[in-house]
C-alpha positions in Angstrom: 46.0 -22.7 10.6 44.9 -19.7 8.5 44.6 -16.3 10.2 41.0 -15.0 10.1 40.5 -11.3 9.7 37.6 -9.0 9.3 37.7 -5.6 7.7 34.5 -3.5 8.0 33.6 0.1 7.7 31.4 1.6 10.4 30.0 4.9 11.6 31.1 6.2 15.0 27.9 4.9 16.5 28.6 1.4 15.1 26.4 1.1 12.0 27.7 -0.6 8.9 24.6 -0.1 6.8 21.8 2.5 7.0 18.0 2.3 6.7 16.0 1.4 3.6 18.5 -0.9 1.8 17.4 -1.5 -1.8 18.7 -2.4 -5.2 19.5 1.3 -5.8 21.0 1.8 -2.3 22.5 -1.5 -1.2 24.0 0.0 2.0 20.9 2.1 2.8 20.1 5.7 1.7 23.1 8.0 1.6 25.5 5.5 3.3 27.8 4.4 0.5 29.5 7.8 0.3 29.6 8.5 4.0 31.1 5.1 5.0 33.3 4.2 2.1 34.5 7.5 0.5 38.0 6.8 2.0 38.3 3.8 -0.3 37.3 5.5 -3.5 38.0 9.2 -3.1 41.2 8.9 -1.0 42.6 5.5 -2.1 46.2 6.8 -2.1 45.9 8.0 1.5 44.6 4.6 2.6 46.5 2.3 0.2 48.0 0.2 3.0 44.6 -0.7 4.4 43.0 -1.4 1.0 45.9 -3.7 0.1 45.4 -5.6 3.4 41.7 -6.1 2.6 42.3 -7.5 -0.8 45.2 -9.9 0.0 43.1 -12.7 1.5 43.1 -16.2 0.1 39.4 -16.7 0.6 36.4 -14.6 1.8 33.1 -15.2 3.6 30.1 -13.0 3.3 26.4 -13.0 4.1 23.6 -13.4 1.6 22.6 -9.7 2.0 26.1 -8.6 1.0 26.0 -10.6 -2.2 22.6 -9.3 -3.4 19.3 -7.7 -2.6 17.0 -10.8 -2.7 16.1 -12.6 0.5 14.2 -15.5 -1.1 15.0 -18.1 -3.8 17.8 -17.1 -6.1 17.3 -15.0 -9.2 20.0 -16.8 -11.2 20.5 -13.8 -13.4 21.9 -11.9 -10.4 25.7 -12.2 -10.2 26.5 -9.7 -7.4 27.0 -5.9 -7.1 30.5 -5.8 -8.6 30.1 -6.5 -12.4 31.9 -9.1 -14.4 35.1 -8.9 -12.3 34.5 -8.6 -8.6 37.4 -7.2 -6.4 38.1 -10.4 -4.5 40.1 -12.5 -7.0 39.7 -15.5 -4.7 37.0 -18.0 -3.6 34.1 -16.3 -1.8 31.8 -18.4 0.4 28.3 -16.9 0.7 26.1 -17.8 3.6 22.5 -18.6 2.5 19.5 -20.8 3.1 19.0 -21.5 -0.6 21.3 -23.8 -2.7 22.9 -22.5 -5.8 25.7 -23.8 -8.1 29.1 -22.1 -7.8 29.3 -18.8 -9.8 32.6 -18.3 -11.6 33.5 -14.7 -12.5 36.4 -13.0 -14.2 39.6 -12.3 -12.4 39.7 -15.4 -10.3 36.6 -14.9 -8.1 34.2 -17.8 -7.7 31.2 -17.5 -5.4 30.3 -20.7 -3.5 26.9 -20.8 -1.8 27.0 -22.5 1.7 23.7 -23.6 3.3 25.0 -25.5 6.3 26.1 -22.6 8.6 29.0 -20.4 9.6 31.3 -23.2 10.7 31.0 -25.1 7.4 31.7 -21.9 5.5 34.8 -21.3 7.6 36.0 -24.9 7.1 35.7 -24.5 3.3 37.3 -21.1 3.3 40.3 -22.3 5.3 40.7 -25.2 2.9 40.6 -22.9 -0.1 42.9 -20.3 1.5 45.7 -22.7 2.5 48.2 -20.7 4.4 46.8 -17.4 3.3 44.3 -15.3 5.3 40.6 -15.9 5.5 38.6 -12.7 5.5 35.1 -12.3 6.9 33.8 -9.6 4.6 30.4 -8.7 6.2 27.7 -7.6 6.6 26.9 -6.8 10.2 25.0 -10.0 10.9 27.7 -12.3 9.5 30.5 -10.5 11.4 28.5 -10.6 14.6 27.9 -14.3 14.3 31.6 -15.0 13.7 32.6 -12.8 16.6 30.1 -14.5 18.9 31.5 -17.9 17.9 35.1 -16.8 18.6 36.2 -17.4 15.0 37.8 -14.1 14.1 41.5 -13.5 15.0 41.9 -9.8 14.0 39.2 -7.1 13.7 40.0 -4.1 11.6 37.5 -1.3 12.0 37.5 1.5 9.5 35.5 4.2 11.4 34.1 7.1 9.3 33.4 10.4 11.0 29.6 10.2 10.8 26.7 9.3 13.1 24.0 7.3 11.2 21.6 6.8 14.1 19.9 3.7 12.6 20.5 0.8 10.3 22.5 -2.5 10.6 24.6 -2.4 13.7 27.9 -4.1 14.5 28.3 -6.0 17.8 24.7 -6.8 18.4 24.3 -10.2 20.0 28.0 -10.9 20.2 28.1 -11.1 24.0 31.4 -10.2 25.6 34.4 -10.2 23.2 37.9 -9.4 24.4 39.8 -7.0 22.1 43.5 -6.1 22.4 44.5 -2.9 20.6 47.2 -3.5 17.9 47.3 -0.3 15.9 45.5 2.9 15.0 46.0 5.2 12.1 43.8 8.0 10.7 43.5 9.9 7.5 41.0 12.8 6.9 38.1 10.5 6.0 38.6 7.5 8.3 40.3 6.1 11.4 41.7 2.6 11.1 41.5 0.6 14.3 43.1 -2.9 14.5 42.3 -5.3 17.4 43.4 -8.8 18.2 40.3 -10.8 19.2 40.4 -13.3 22.1 39.5 -16.7 20.7 36.9 -18.8 22.4 38.1 -21.4 24.8 
């Protein structure tokens, strides 16, 4: 069975997105730089972690991570990433609205799943084969998968900032057992890896 991982950047107080998310500020006002500068401004220092994020055979993400709309699809919208998204693998997007698969350059195809997190996981496992399945975010999606006991390894990338408000990790998950696996820090981030106790 495929290993299921989750990589997500968070503030020290547990927020993965800030307030006032919009088309111009998809992660909230001022958050992109504070949470993700380690990926873009210090990629060489964090190359090992970035490589691990992009090695999955399939990804799962929430509707909010794919785009800003919360209602019926604007079919002209093809994601935040341009013609060639960084995934290079099938991506399963959780949504309440049906949409035909969206094939992009570089091997990424977005599939839109309307029948819940378990169905998305089943499809992602089938697509990934023996490779890793990655739960990409956002907070609500990660929290649902943690609560369901469907993540094997949680990799938190903690930026040295307090956001104070926004979309928070670990809300509604209940008790989740975590076993420390590794920790490493660079000037812009601390990388924490935990094995997650699977649900009985």
